[in-house]
Each structure stands twice: as C-alpha cells, then as structure tokens.
C-alpha positions in Angstrom: 13.9 21.7 11.3 14.7 20.5 14.7 13.3 20.4 18.2 15.4 21.7 21.1 13.9 22.6 24.6 15.2 24.0 27.7 13.2 24.2 31.1 14.0 26.3 34.1 12.6 25.1 37.5 13.2 25.8 41.1 15.3 22.6 41.2 17.6 23.3 38.1 17.4 23.1 34.4 16.3 20.2 32.0 17.1 20.2 28.3 16.0 17.9 25.5 16.9 17.8 21.7 16.1 15.6 18.8 18.8 14.4 16.6 17.2 14.4 13.1 19.1 16.2 10.3 17.3 16.8 7.0 19.3 17.6 3.8 17.2 17.7 0.8 15.5 14.3 0.6 17.9 12.6 2.9 17.7 12.3 6.7 20.5 11.6 9.1 21.1 11.8 12.9 23.5 14.1 14.6 23.9 15.3 18.2 22.8 19.0 18.7 24.0 19.4 22.3 27.4 20.7 23.2 28.4 20.4 27.0 31.2 21.7 29.3 31.5 20.1 32.7 34.4 21.5 34.9 34.8 22.3 38.6 32.0 24.7 39.6 31.7 25.3 35.7 29.0 23.6 33.8 26.9 24.5 30.7 25.3 23.3 27.6 24.4 24.7 24.1 21.6 23.4 22.0 21.2 24.8 18.5 18.7 24.9 15.6 19.2 26.0 12.0 22.0 25.3 9.5 24.3 22.5 10.5 27.3 24.2 8.8 26.8 27.3 10.7 26.3 25.5 14.0 29.4 23.4 13.5 31.6 26.3 12.7 30.4 28.4 15.7 30.9 25.6 18.1 34.3 24.8 16.7 35.4 28.4 17.1 33.8 28.6 20.6 35.6 25.3 21.7 39.0 27.0 21.0 38.0 30.0 23.0 37.0 27.7 25.8 40.4 26.0 25.7 42.2 29.3 25.9 40.1 31.5 28.3 37.5 29.4 30.0 38.7 30.4 33.6 37.8 34.0 32.7 34.1 33.0 32.6 32.6 33.3 35.9 29.1 33.8 35.2 27.0 32.0 32.5 26.2 35.3 30.7 30.1 35.6 30.1 30.0 32.5 28.1 26.8 33.4 26.3 28.4 36.7 25.2 31.4 34.9 23.8 29.4 32.4 21.9 27.4 35.2 20.5 30.6 36.8 19.4 31.5 33.6 17.5 28.1 33.5 16.0 28.7 37.0 14.5 32.1 36.0 13.3 30.7 33.2 11.3 28.0 35.5 10.0 30.6 38.0 8.8 32.4 35.1 6.8 29.4 33.1 5.6 26.1 35.0 5.8 26.4 36.7 2.5 27.5 33.5 0.6 24.6 31.7 2.3 21.9 34.2 1.1 23.4 34.4 -2.4 22.8 30.7 -2.5 19.1 31.1 -1.2 19.9 30.0 2.3 19.1 31.9 5.5 21.6 32.4 8.4 19.2 31.3 11.1 21.1 29.7 13.9 19.3 29.9 17.3 20.9 28.5 20.5 19.6 27.6 23.9 22.3 27.9 26.5 21.8 26.7 30.1 24.2 26.2 33.1 25.8 27.5 36.2 29.2 28.9 36.7 31.0 29.7 40.0 29.5 33.2 40.6 26.0 32.4 39.4 23.6 32.1 42.3 21.5 29.5 40.4 21.4 27.8 37.1 20.7 30.1 34.2 19.0 29.6 30.8 19.2 31.8 27.7 18.0 32.1 24.2 20.6 33.3 21.8 19.4 34.9 18.6 21.3 34.7 15.2 22.4 38.3 15.6 24.3 37.4 18.7 21.8 39.2 21.1 20.1 37.1 24.0 17.3 37.1 26.4 17.1 35.2 29.8 14.4 32.6 30.4 12.8 33.2 33.9 10.0 31.8 36.1 7.2 33.7 34.3 7.5 31.5 31.2 10.1 29.0 32.3 10.8 27.3 29.0 12.0 28.0 25.5 11.8 25.9 22.3 13.8 26.5 19.2 13.0 24.9 15.9 9.7 23.3 15.5 7.8 24.6 18.6 4.2 24.9 17.6 3.2 21.4 18.5 4.9 21.1 21.9 4.2 24.6 23.1 0.6 23.9 24.2 1.6 20.8 26.2 4.1 23.0 28.2 1.8 26.1 28.7 -1.0 23.7 30.1 1.2 21.6 32.3 4.5 23.3 33.3 5.4 25.8 36.1 8.6 27.1 37.6 7.7 25.2 40.9 7.7 21.8 39.3 10.5 19.1 40.0 13.2 18.3 37.6 11.5 14.8 37.1 8.1 16.4 36.3 9.8 18.9 33.9 11.5 15.9 32.0 8.3 14.2 31.8 6.7 17.5 30.2 9.8 18.0 28.0 9.4 14.4 26.5 5.5 14.8 25.9 6.3 18.2 24.1 8.8 16.3 21.9 6.4 13.4 21.4 3.6 15.8 20.2 6.1 17.5 17.8 7.4 14.1 16.5 4.0 12.7 15.6 2.9 15.9 14.0 6.2 16.8 12.1 8.3 14.5 9.7 11.6 16.4 10.4 11.8 15.8 14.2 12.4 12.3 15.5 14.5 9.9 17.8 16.9 9.4 19.2 16.7 12.1 21.7 19.5 13.6 24.1 18.5 14.9 27.5 20.6 17.2 29.8 19.7 17.9 33.4 21.6 20.3 35.8 20.5 20.3 39.4 21.0 23.4 41.6 24.6 23.9 42.8 25.7 20.5 41.3 28.0 21.9 38.7 27.5 18.7 36.7 25.4 18.2 33.5 24.0 14.6 33.2 23.6 13.7 29.7 21.5 10.6 28.4 20.4 9.4 24.9 17.2 7.6 24.5 16.1 5.5 21.5 12.5 5.3 20.6 12.1 1.6 21.7 13.0 2.8 25.2 10.2 5.3 25.5 7.5 4.1 23.1 5.5 2.7 26.3 5.3 6.2 27.5 3.8 7.3 24.1 1.3 4.5 24.2 0.4 5.3 27.8 -0.2 9.0 27.0 -2.2 8.2 23.9 -4.5 5.9 26.0 -5.0 8.4 28.8 -5.8 11.1 26.2 -8.5 9.0 24.5 -10.0 8.1 27.9 -10.0 11.7 29.1 -11.9 12.7 26.0 -14.5 10.0 26.6 -14.9 11.1 30.2 -14.9 14.8 29.4 -17.9 16.6 31.2 -19.2 18.0 27.9 -23.0 17.3 28.0 -23.7 20.9 26.7 -21.9 20.1 23.5 -24.7 17.6 22.7 -26.7 20.6 21.7 -24.8 20.7 18.5 -25.9 17.2 17.6 -29.6 17.9 18.1 -31.5 18.1 14.7 -28.7 15.9 13.0 -29.0 12.3 11.8 -27.0 11.3 14.8 -29.1 9.9 17.7 -28.3 11.6 21.0 -28.6 9.4 24.1 -31.0 10.6 26.6 -29.7 11.0 30.1 
C-alpha cells in the first residue's frame, strides 16, 4: 500500500507521498514522485499500485517527453499521453499479472501547469487510462491508503486555504495514516507548485525532522478532548460504577 495526496487551493497545488515499498515480508524505500520542470511547463506524477507497472509506465512516458514534450501545451495533453502509456503497459503485462494472482492497479495523481493552462490543474488517472479533474468542491485526492487521512482533510481543508495551510493538512493526513497502517511511513516527499510559477519545489523530510509536529498534534488532540463541552454525555455514566462529578 502507499499514501499519495494532491491538494488544489486558490494559491496552487500541494502534493505529498510516502516512500515505503512493501514486498512480501520486506520493506524498502523508493521515490513515488516524478517531476518535470521546464520553462512554463511543470508537472508531477505520483503513483500507487504495483511498482513494476509504475516504473514501466514512467519509463515509457519519459521517452515520450523527450521526443514530443513541446507538443503538450495544456496539462490534460500530458495526462492523456501518460494514460496511453498505462494502457500500453496493460496490454503487455496485465494478463500475465492476473495469471499470477496480481492486480493491474496503478492509480496516478498528476498536477501541474503548462503554458496554456490558466491555473495549475490536478487530475486523478485510473488504471484504465481515463481521468477526472480535481476541483474546488472537493479540492483533494488520495490514492493508496486513504481511509485514515480523509477525515482530517474533510474536517479542515477548503479550496480557499493557503499553500502553507494545505501543506500542514497534508502532513497531518499522512501522520494519521502512518500511525494507523504499517505499510505507510517516512521519509516523505513533498511537491509545491504556486500559481503561474511554473516551477515545482521538491523536498524530502525524514521522521526526525517532523516528529515534533506529531507530538504537538497529539498533545493538542488530548487537550481538546479533555475540554470538550460534552456534559450531556455524562448521562451515559449514570447508574454505572463510575462516579459522576457534580457540577
């Protein structure tokens, strides 16, 4: 499993992915983000699913980029082409994988801005090669293990937030997943693309760099629970062996 997240805000796009790779009983780390930074031409691809499928599709796509990158003037052009490469890999490998009991399950988050895009765009690409655009109504998408981080984002995030706020939310969604699932872990890679900057800033963080944020968040959550205005819930304790303090 994996954790990859893309967020679209009024200021640009934030992406975050873990690096854990699980193969049988073995765990390793591998980068799950592929980036392109050129003049007025910047985008990233984050993937979940079988690593062999991901690596093959990215390799094929990299060759296409070298030959015809200038022909992509809007991000959806590049998304369509990456979808074509995923379909090619499916034709080559899907049956063999399924015969071995493995699923062809590569999902991709693609974000960026090309010269004719009026703003950064964010897409979710399915294993079949079709896609949807992530818009302001629900301005984020998770692939991989999304169940634990989803509530954090739905409670706290909106399209009107800043990139800094979105990055904080992204980390907390990852952290909630990390402590709940043993197949998601540090280090993490982040990508940030501000509106009309045409440059994706990449950064890798180790656990020791961010563990103070996890501790701060845990302490604040405990304190918030203690201070919760939930006097009505004391009714559930009445008649039990627990003594209920009188107000």
